[in-house]
C-alpha positions in Angstrom: -10.8 13.4 162.0 -14.5 12.0 162.4 -15.3 13.5 158.9 -15.6 17.0 160.3 -14.7 19.9 158.2 -13.5 23.4 159.2 -17.0 25.0 159.1 -18.4 22.2 161.4 -15.5 22.6 163.8 -16.0 26.4 163.9 -19.7 25.9 164.5 -18.9 23.6 167.5 -16.5 26.1 169.1 -19.0 28.9 168.9 -21.6 26.8 170.4 -19.1 25.9 173.2 -18.1 29.4 173.6 -21.7 30.4 174.0 -22.5 27.6 176.5 -19.5 27.8 178.8 -18.3 31.2 178.4 -14.8 32.6 177.6 -13.6 31.9 181.3 -14.7 28.3 181.5 -13.8 27.3 178.0 -10.0 26.7 178.6 -10.9 24.5 181.5 -13.4 22.5 179.5 -10.8 22.1 176.8 -8.2 20.8 179.1 -10.8 18.3 180.7 -11.8 17.1 177.3 -8.2 16.7 176.3 -7.5 14.6 179.5 -10.6 12.5 178.6 -9.4 11.9 175.2 -5.9 11.0 176.4 -7.1 8.6 179.0 -9.5 7.0 176.6 -6.7 6.4 174.1 -4.5 5.1 176.8 -7.1 2.7 178.0 -8.0 1.5 174.4 -4.3 1.0 173.7 -4.0 -1.2 176.9 -7.1 -3.2 175.8 -5.6 -3.8 172.3 -2.3 -4.8 173.7 -4.0 -7.3 176.1 -6.1 -8.9 173.3 -3.0 -9.2 171.2 -1.1 -11.0 174.0 -4.1 -13.3 174.6 -4.1 -14.2 170.9 -0.3 -15.0 170.9 -0.8 -17.2 174.0 -3.6 -19.0 172.3 -1.5 -19.5 169.2 1.3 -20.6 171.4 -0.9 -23.2 173.1 -2.2 -24.4 169.8 1.3 -24.9 168.5 2.4 -26.9 171.6 -0.8 -29.0 171.3 0.1 -29.7 167.7 3.7 -30.7 168.6 2.3 -33.1 171.3 -0.1 -34.7 168.7 2.8 -35.1 166.3 4.9 -36.8 169.1 2.1 -39.1 169.9 1.7 -40.0 166.3 5.4 -40.7 165.9 5.3 -42.7 169.1 2.5 -44.8 167.7 4.2 -45.3 164.5 7.3 -46.5 166.4 5.2 -48.9 168.5 3.7 -50.3 165.4 7.1 -50.8 163.8 8.4 -52.5 166.9 5.4 -54.6 167.0 6.0 -55.7 163.4 9.7 -56.4 164.0 8.8 -58.6 167.1 6.3 -60.6 164.9 8.9 -61.1 162.3 11.4 -62.4 164.9 8.9 -64.8 166.3 8.0 -66.1 162.9 11.8 -66.5 162.2 12.2 -68.4 165.4 9.2 -70.7 164.5 10.7 -71.4 161.1 14.3 -72.1 162.5 12.8 -74.3 165.3 10.6 -76.1 162.7 13.7 -76.7 160.6 15.7 -78.2 163.5 
């Protein structure tokens, strides 16, 4: 955890004991524990929110891609219908010209 070994942790505990005294040390420990717990909870909430934002952005991107594909298909269909209409008009002209 944080790259601290046993000697470093013991040194920090001794310094804390000297600074706060044996009576205040349990209270300081509880306060530090609460702080760490709240910090983890807040960071987890932020992480979850960021994940949700990314998922929402991906979802919107996929929807846009689908809409673009639909537009492309509609344009293709319009072109096909246009060509078919032109062919029919040409056939009419040919049949009218033969009559």
